[in-house]
N, CA, C and O atoms as a Tinker XYZ file with bonds, in Angstrom:
   300  protein
     1  N     38.132000   22.355000  -30.370000    73     2
     2  CA    38.528000   21.105000  -29.955000    64     1     3
     3  C     38.306000   20.252000  -31.036000    63     2     4     5
     4  O     37.441000   20.553000  -31.859000    81     3
     5  N     39.050000   19.094000  -31.170000    73     3     6
     6  CA    38.923000   18.202000  -32.362000    64     5     7
     7  C     37.654000   17.403000  -32.310000    63     6     8     9
     8  O     37.047000   17.537000  -31.247000    81     7
     9  N     37.113000   16.621000  -33.174000    73     7    10
    10  CA    36.058000   16.016000  -33.096000    64     9    11
    11  C     35.814000   14.757000  -32.400000    63    10    12    13
    12  O     34.718000   14.359000  -32.005000    81    11
    13  N     37.074000   14.098000  -32.274000    73    11    14
    14  CA    37.299000   12.954000  -31.221000    64    13    15
    15  C     36.834000   13.288000  -29.839000    63    14    16    17
    16  O     35.874000   12.762000  -29.277000    81    15
    17  N     37.677000   14.294000  -29.309000    73    15    18
    18  CA    37.445000   14.837000  -28.137000    64    17    19
    19  C     35.760000   15.421000  -27.620000    63    18    20    21
    20  O     35.087000   15.441000  -26.589000    81    19
    21  N     35.652000   15.781000  -28.835000    73    19    22
    22  CA    34.194000   16.595000  -28.386000    64    21    23
    23  C     32.920000   15.520000  -28.395000    63    22    24    25
    24  O     31.799000   15.597000  -27.892000    81    23
    25  N     33.530000   14.553000  -29.132000    73    23    26
    26  CA    32.376000   13.044000  -29.093000    64    25    27
    27  C     32.698000   12.677000  -27.612000    63    26    28    29
    28  O     31.734000   12.674000  -26.846000    81    27
    29  N     33.840000   12.389000  -27.144000    73    27    30
    30  CA    33.866000   11.706000  -25.882000    64    29    31
    31  C     33.604000   12.875000  -24.880000    63    30    32    33
    32  O     33.554000   12.363000  -23.761000    81    31
    33  N     33.448000   13.999000  -24.810000    73    31    34
    34  CA    32.932000   14.904000  -23.715000    64    33    35
    35  C     31.607000   14.918000  -23.743000    63    34    36    37
    36  O     31.068000   15.016000  -22.641000    81    35
    37  N     30.606000   14.819000  -25.103000    73    35    38
    38  CA    29.416000   14.656000  -25.353000    64    37    39
    39  C     29.063000   13.309000  -24.441000    63    38    40    41
    40  O     28.195000   13.292000  -23.569000    81    39
    41  N     29.917000   12.167000  -24.818000    73    39    42
    42  CA    29.258000   10.848000  -23.978000    64    41    43
    43  C     29.750000   10.973000  -22.436000    63    42    44    45
    44  O     29.244000   10.088000  -21.746000    81    43
    45  N     30.477000   11.715000  -21.830000    73    43    46
    46  CA    30.990000   11.889000  -20.727000    64    45    47
    47  C     29.701000   12.761000  -19.958000    63    46    48    49
    48  O     29.380000   12.464000  -18.808000    81    47
    49  N     29.082000   13.735000  -20.627000    73    47    50
    50  CA    28.133000   14.637000  -20.248000    64    49    51
    51  C     26.701000   13.666000  -20.041000    63    50    52    53
    52  O     25.812000   13.717000  -19.191000    81    51
    53  N     26.891000   12.889000  -21.068000    73    51    54
    54  CA    25.510000   12.154000  -21.340000    64    53    55
    55  C     25.272000   11.112000  -20.039000    63    54    56    57
    56  O     24.266000   10.997000  -19.339000    81    55
    57  N     26.524000   10.411000  -19.966000    73    55    58
    58  CA    26.625000    9.429000  -18.849000    64    57    59
    59  C     26.357000   10.241000  -17.548000    63    58    60    61
    60  O     25.438000    9.867000  -16.819000    81    59
    61  N     26.976000   11.147000  -17.269000    73    59    62
    62  CA    26.924000   11.953000  -16.248000    64    61    63
    63  C     25.333000   12.370000  -15.893000    63    62    64    65
    64  O     24.945000   12.311000  -14.726000    81    63
    65  N     24.684000   12.678000  -16.683000    73    63    66
    66  CA    23.378000   13.095000  -16.822000    64    65    67
    67  C     22.377000   11.603000  -16.076000    63    66    68    69
    68  O     21.746000   11.560000  -15.020000    81    67
    69  N     22.575000   10.607000  -17.062000    73    67    70
    70  CA    22.035000    9.583000  -16.607000    64    69    71
    71  C     22.270000    8.683000  -15.568000    63    70    72    73
    72  O     21.476000    7.811000  -15.214000    81    71
    73  N     23.776000    8.980000  -14.901000    73    71    74
    74  CA    23.846000    8.434000  -13.246000    64    73    75
    75  C     23.258000    9.192000  -12.449000    63    74    76    77
    76  O     22.966000    8.851000  -11.303000    81    75
    77  N     22.972000   10.471000  -13.014000    73    75    78
    78  CA    22.394000   11.489000  -11.840000    64    77    79
    79  C     21.050000   11.186000  -11.528000    63    78    80    81
    80  O     20.668000   10.985000  -10.376000    81    79
    81  N     20.222000   11.143000  -12.664000    73    79    82
    82  CA    19.075000   10.494000  -12.564000    64    81    83
    83  C     18.613000    8.949000  -12.250000    63    82    84    85
    84  O     17.469000    8.581000  -11.983000    81    83
    85  N     19.553000    8.304000  -12.329000    73    83    86
    86  CA    19.549000    6.744000  -11.954000    64    85    87
    87  C     19.666000    6.975000  -10.237000    63    86    88    89
    88  O     18.973000    6.194000   -9.585000    81    87
    89  N     20.299000    7.755000   -9.629000    73    87    90
    90  CA    20.749000    7.572000   -8.626000    64    89    91
    91  C     19.554000    8.423000   -7.869000    63    90    92    93
    92  O     19.229000    8.040000   -6.745000    81    91
    93  N     18.986000    9.399000   -8.363000    73    91    94
    94  CA    18.254000   10.190000   -7.649000    64    93    95
    95  C     16.905000    9.067000   -7.867000    63    94    96    97
    96  O     16.278000    8.914000   -6.819000    81    95
    97  N     16.411000    8.330000   -8.963000    73    95    98
    98  CA    15.467000    7.502000   -8.355000    64    97    99
    99  C     15.694000    6.558000   -7.621000    63    98   100   101
   100  O     14.818000    6.176000   -6.844000    81    99
   101  N     16.908000    5.953000   -7.682000    73    99   102
   102  CA    17.150000    4.981000   -6.892000    64   101   103
   103  C     16.940000    5.195000   -5.262000    63   102   104   105
   104  O     16.455000    4.393000   -4.463000    81   103
   105  N     17.406000    6.395000   -5.043000    73   103   106
   106  CA    17.155000    7.074000   -3.892000    64   105   107
   107  C     15.410000    6.867000   -3.590000    63   106   108   109
   108  O     14.978000    6.255000   -2.613000    81   107
   109  N     14.726000    7.377000   -4.425000    73   107   110
   110  CA    13.318000    7.325000   -3.909000    64   109   111
   111  C     12.851000    5.973000   -3.720000    63   110   112   113
   112  O     12.125000    5.653000   -2.779000    81   111
   113  N     13.331000    5.042000   -4.757000    73   111   114
   114  CA    12.850000    3.490000   -4.697000    64   113   115
   115  C     13.341000    3.142000   -3.141000    63   114   116   117
   116  O     12.537000    2.832000   -2.262000    81   115
   117  N     14.382000    3.212000   -2.990000    73   115   118
   118  CA    14.816000    2.866000   -1.747000    64   117   119
   119  C     14.073000    3.503000   -0.425000    63   118   120   121
   120  O     13.629000    2.864000    0.528000    81   119
   121  N     14.053000    5.043000   -0.629000    73   119   122
   122  CA    12.936000    5.641000    0.583000    64   121   123
   123  C     11.562000    5.093000    0.805000    63   122   124   125
   124  O     10.962000    5.080000    1.880000    81   123
   125  N     11.001000    4.495000   -0.723000    73   123   126
   126  CA     9.939000    3.868000   -0.731000    64   125   127
   127  C      9.652000    2.188000   -0.188000    63   126   128   129
   128  O      8.630000    1.721000    0.315000    81   127
   129  N     10.597000    1.704000   -0.417000    73   127   130
   130  CA    10.946000    0.220000    0.228000    64   129   131
   131  C     10.844000    0.524000    1.818000    63   130   132   133
   132  O     10.070000    0.043000    2.646000    81   131
   133  N     11.848000    1.452000    1.968000    73   131   134
   134  CA    12.137000    1.519000    3.464000    64   133   135
   135  C     10.629000    1.960000    4.224000    63   134   136   137
   136  O     10.342000    1.645000    5.379000    81   135
   137  N      9.907000    2.614000    3.464000    73   135   138
   138  CA     8.774000    3.195000    4.441000    64   137   139
   139  C      7.646000    2.009000    4.536000    63   138   140   141
   140  O      6.855000    1.697000    5.426000    81   139
   141  N      7.902000    1.518000    3.314000    73   139   142
   142  CA     6.806000   -0.005000    3.375000    64   141   143
   143  C      7.409000   -0.930000    4.343000    63   142   144   145
   144  O      6.640000   -1.407000    5.178000    81   143
   145  N      8.435000   -1.211000    4.377000    73   143   146
   146  CA     8.972000   -2.136000    5.539000    64   145   147
   147  C      8.717000   -1.679000    6.859000    63   146   148   149
   148  O      7.974000   -2.383000    7.543000    81   147
   149  N      9.349000   -0.275000    7.529000    73   147   150
   150  CA     9.179000    0.477000    8.595000    64   149   151
   151  C      7.621000    0.248000    9.158000    63   150   152   153
   152  O      7.276000    0.087000   10.329000    81   151
   153  N      6.846000    0.281000    8.040000    73   151   154
   154  CA     5.111000    0.521000    8.594000    64   153   155
   155  C      4.894000   -0.680000    8.945000    63   154   156   157
   156  O      3.964000   -0.793000    9.744000    81   155
   157  N      5.558000   -1.895000    8.557000    73   155   158
   158  CA     5.173000   -3.430000    8.957000    64   157   159
   159  C      6.000000   -3.929000   10.225000    63   158   160   161
   160  O      5.666000   -4.854000   10.966000    81   159
   161  N      7.173000   -3.119000   10.334000    73   159   162
   162  CA     7.958000   -3.773000   11.474000    64   161   163
   163  C      7.159000   -3.807000   12.953000    63   162   164   165
   164  O      7.250000   -4.864000   13.577000    81   163
   165  N      6.581000   -2.996000   13.394000    73   163   166
   166  CA     5.776000   -2.862000   14.534000    64   165   167
   167  C      4.826000   -4.151000   15.109000    63   166   168   169
   168  O      4.793000   -4.645000   16.236000    81   167
   169  N      3.991000   -4.531000   13.757000    73   167   170
   170  CA     3.162000   -5.777000   13.430000    64   169   171
   171  C      3.907000   -6.811000   13.547000    63   170   172   173
   172  O      3.543000   -7.730000   14.279000    81   171
   173  N      5.114000   -6.871000   12.840000    73   171   174
   174  CA     5.866000   -8.225000   13.016000    64   173   175
   175  C      6.570000   -8.119000   14.312000    63   174   176   177
   176  O      6.696000   -9.288000   14.678000    81   175
   177  N      7.016000   -7.462000   15.066000    73   175   178
   178  CA     7.509000   -7.531000   16.117000    64   177   179
   179  C      6.284000   -7.918000   17.287000    63   178   180   181
   180  O      6.447000   -8.685000   18.236000    81   179
   181  N      5.067000   -7.200000   16.960000    73   179   182
   182  CA     4.126000   -7.913000   18.199000    64   181   183
   183  C      3.810000   -9.076000   17.676000    63   182   184   185
   184  O      3.760000   -9.842000   18.639000    81   183
   185  N      3.584000   -9.618000   16.784000    73   183   186
   186  CA     3.339000  -10.877000   16.577000    64   185   187
   187  C      4.694000  -12.034000   16.756000    63   186   188   189
   188  O      4.580000  -13.257000   16.846000    81   187
   189  N      5.681000  -11.413000   16.771000    73   187   190
   190  CA     6.948000  -12.315000   17.123000    64   189   191
   191  C      6.874000  -12.596000   19.024000    63   190   192   193
   192  O      7.246000  -13.557000   19.697000    81   191
   193  N      6.217000  -11.263000   19.417000    73   191   194
   194  CA     6.207000  -11.545000   21.031000    64   193   195
   195  C      5.187000  -12.263000   21.472000    63   194   196   197
   196  O      5.255000  -12.947000   22.493000    81   195
   197  N      4.028000  -12.154000   20.645000    73   195   198
   198  CA     2.600000  -12.737000   20.896000    64   197   199
   199  C      2.443000  -14.120000   20.991000    63   198   200   201
   200  O      1.616000  -14.716000   21.681000    81   199
   201  N      3.386000  -14.641000   20.172000    73   199   202
   202  CA     3.211000  -16.276000   19.800000    64   201   203
   203  C      4.691000  -16.767000   19.225000    63   202   204   205
   204  O      5.475000  -15.943000   18.753000    81   203
   205  N      4.956000  -17.967000   19.293000    73   203   206
   206  CA     5.976000  -18.538000   18.708000    64   205   207
   207  C      5.806000  -19.530000   17.546000    63   206   208   209
   208  O      6.644000  -20.356000   17.185000    81   207
   209  N      4.316000  -19.272000   16.897000    73   207   210
   210  CA     3.917000  -20.213000   15.644000    64   209   211
   211  C      5.161000  -20.030000   14.610000    63   210   212   213
   212  O      6.208000  -19.398000   14.754000    81   211
   213  N      4.662000  -20.835000   13.475000    73   211   214
   214  CA     5.577000  -20.655000   12.267000    64   213   215
   215  C      5.222000  -19.412000   11.553000    63   214   216   217
   216  O      6.074000  -18.825000   10.886000    81   215
   217  N      4.063000  -18.997000   11.651000    73   215   218
   218  CA     3.707000  -17.634000   10.799000    64   217   219
   219  C      4.379000  -16.565000   11.038000    63   218   220   221
   220  O      4.761000  -15.745000   10.203000    81   219
   221  N      4.642000  -16.534000   12.896000    73   219   222
   222  CA     5.184000  -15.338000   13.322000    64   221   223
   223  C      6.744000  -15.411000   12.713000    63   222   224   225
   224  O      7.313000  -14.490000   12.127000    81   223
   225  N      7.204000  -16.529000   12.955000    73   223   226
   226  CA     8.470000  -16.875000   12.443000    64   225   227
   227  C      8.945000  -16.312000   11.020000    63   226   228   229
   228  O      9.982000  -15.678000   10.823000    81   227
   229  N      8.076000  -16.632000   10.159000    73   227   230
   230  CA     8.280000  -16.482000    8.697000    64   229   231
   231  C      8.094000  -14.827000    8.683000    63   230   232   233
   232  O      8.758000  -14.119000    7.925000    81   231
   233  N      7.177000  -14.336000    9.550000    73   231   234
   234  CA     6.841000  -12.616000    9.461000    64   233   235
   235  C      8.547000  -12.322000    9.367000    63   234   236   237
   236  O      9.182000  -12.030000    8.353000    81   235
   237  N      9.011000  -12.481000   10.630000    73   235   238
   238  CA    10.184000  -12.144000   10.925000    64   237   239
   239  C     11.212000  -12.326000   10.070000    63   238   240   241
   240  O     11.824000  -11.306000    9.752000    81   239
   241  N     11.595000  -13.443000    9.576000    73   239   242
   242  CA    12.551000  -13.864000    8.610000    64   241   243
   243  C     12.215000  -12.844000    7.131000    63   242   244   245
   244  O     12.974000  -12.254000    6.363000    81   243
   245  N     10.827000  -12.970000    7.183000    73   243   246
   246  CA    10.818000  -12.104000    5.822000    64   245   247
   247  C     11.070000  -10.855000    5.677000    63   246   248   249
   248  O     11.401000  -10.351000    4.604000    81   247
   249  N     10.904000  -10.110000    6.985000    73   247   250
   250  CA    11.065000   -8.707000    7.264000    64   249   251
   251  C     12.650000   -8.836000    7.145000    63   250   252   253
   252  O     13.123000   -8.320000    6.132000    81   251
   253  N     13.455000   -9.385000    7.938000    73   251   254
   254  CA    14.913000   -9.474000    7.939000    64   253   255
   255  C     15.531000   -9.925000    6.546000    63   254   256   257
   256  O     16.750000   -9.898000    6.372000    81   255
   257  N     14.728000  -10.300000    5.655000    73   255   258
   258  CA    15.361000  -10.647000    4.197000    64   257   259
   259  C     14.926000   -9.429000    3.466000    63   258   260   261
   260  O     15.669000   -9.083000    2.547000    81   259
   261  N     14.038000   -8.827000    3.655000    73   259   262
   262  CA    13.826000   -7.352000    2.878000    64   261   263
   263  C     14.547000   -6.353000    3.356000    63   262   264   265
   264  O     14.842000   -5.505000    2.514000    81   263
   265  N     15.029000   -6.129000    4.719000    73   263   266
   266  CA    15.752000   -5.315000    4.898000    64   265   267
   267  C     17.247000   -5.530000    4.588000    63   266   268   269
   268  O     17.979000   -4.630000    4.178000    81   267
   269  N     17.582000   -6.622000    4.786000    73   267   270
   270  CA    19.009000   -7.089000    4.032000    64   269   271
   271  C     19.167000   -6.801000    2.352000    63   270   272   273
   272  O     20.234000   -6.559000    1.788000    81   271
   273  N     17.764000   -6.896000    1.671000    73   271   274
   274  CA    18.103000   -6.725000    0.523000    64   273   275
   275  C     18.304000   -5.256000   -0.151000    63   274   276   277
   276  O     18.836000   -4.894000   -1.201000    81   275
   277  N     17.581000   -4.497000    1.015000    73   275   278
   278  CA    17.202000   -2.979000    0.667000    64   277   279
   279  C     18.892000   -2.488000    1.264000    63   278   280   281
   280  O     19.635000   -1.716000    0.658000    81   279
   281  N     19.150000   -3.052000    2.355000    73   279   282
   282  CA    20.533000   -2.588000    2.706000    64   281   283
   283  C     21.683000   -2.885000    1.483000    63   282   284   285
   284  O     22.581000   -2.056000    1.340000    81   283
   285  N     21.637000   -4.048000    0.633000    73   283   286
   286  CA    22.240000   -4.577000   -0.126000    64   285   287
   287  C     22.192000   -3.403000   -1.271000    63   286   288   289
   288  O     23.194000   -2.927000   -1.804000    81   287
   289  N     21.214000   -3.133000   -1.470000    73   287   290
   290  CA    20.810000   -2.177000   -2.871000    64   289   291
   291  C     21.081000   -0.543000   -2.569000    63   290   292   293
   292  O     21.178000    0.344000   -3.417000    81   291
   293  N     21.154000   -0.442000   -1.449000    73   291   294
   294  CA    21.925000    0.943000   -0.985000    64   293   295
   295  C     23.293000    0.994000   -0.957000    63   294   296   297
   296  O     23.877000    2.050000   -1.197000    81   295
   297  N     23.891000   -0.044000   -0.687000    73   295   298
   298  CA    25.324000   -0.125000   -0.092000    64   297   299
   299  C     26.113000   -0.018000   -1.297000    63   298   300
   300  O     27.342000   -0.043000   -1.234000    81   299
């Protein structure tokens, strides 16, 4: 194998390994974020049912934004 091809192949393998690690970490981050959001959803939904005040609306809007951001990050 010529040196230029060897260098390109080494770079390809390096990138493959880096991407594999980043995808794994992204999955873990997304799962952690989902677990945080999911744990808060019942309280947000309960607050929205119990009252129509600005704090409840802000909680619902915040949860929607976090879920949209998570969806965009994993999409």
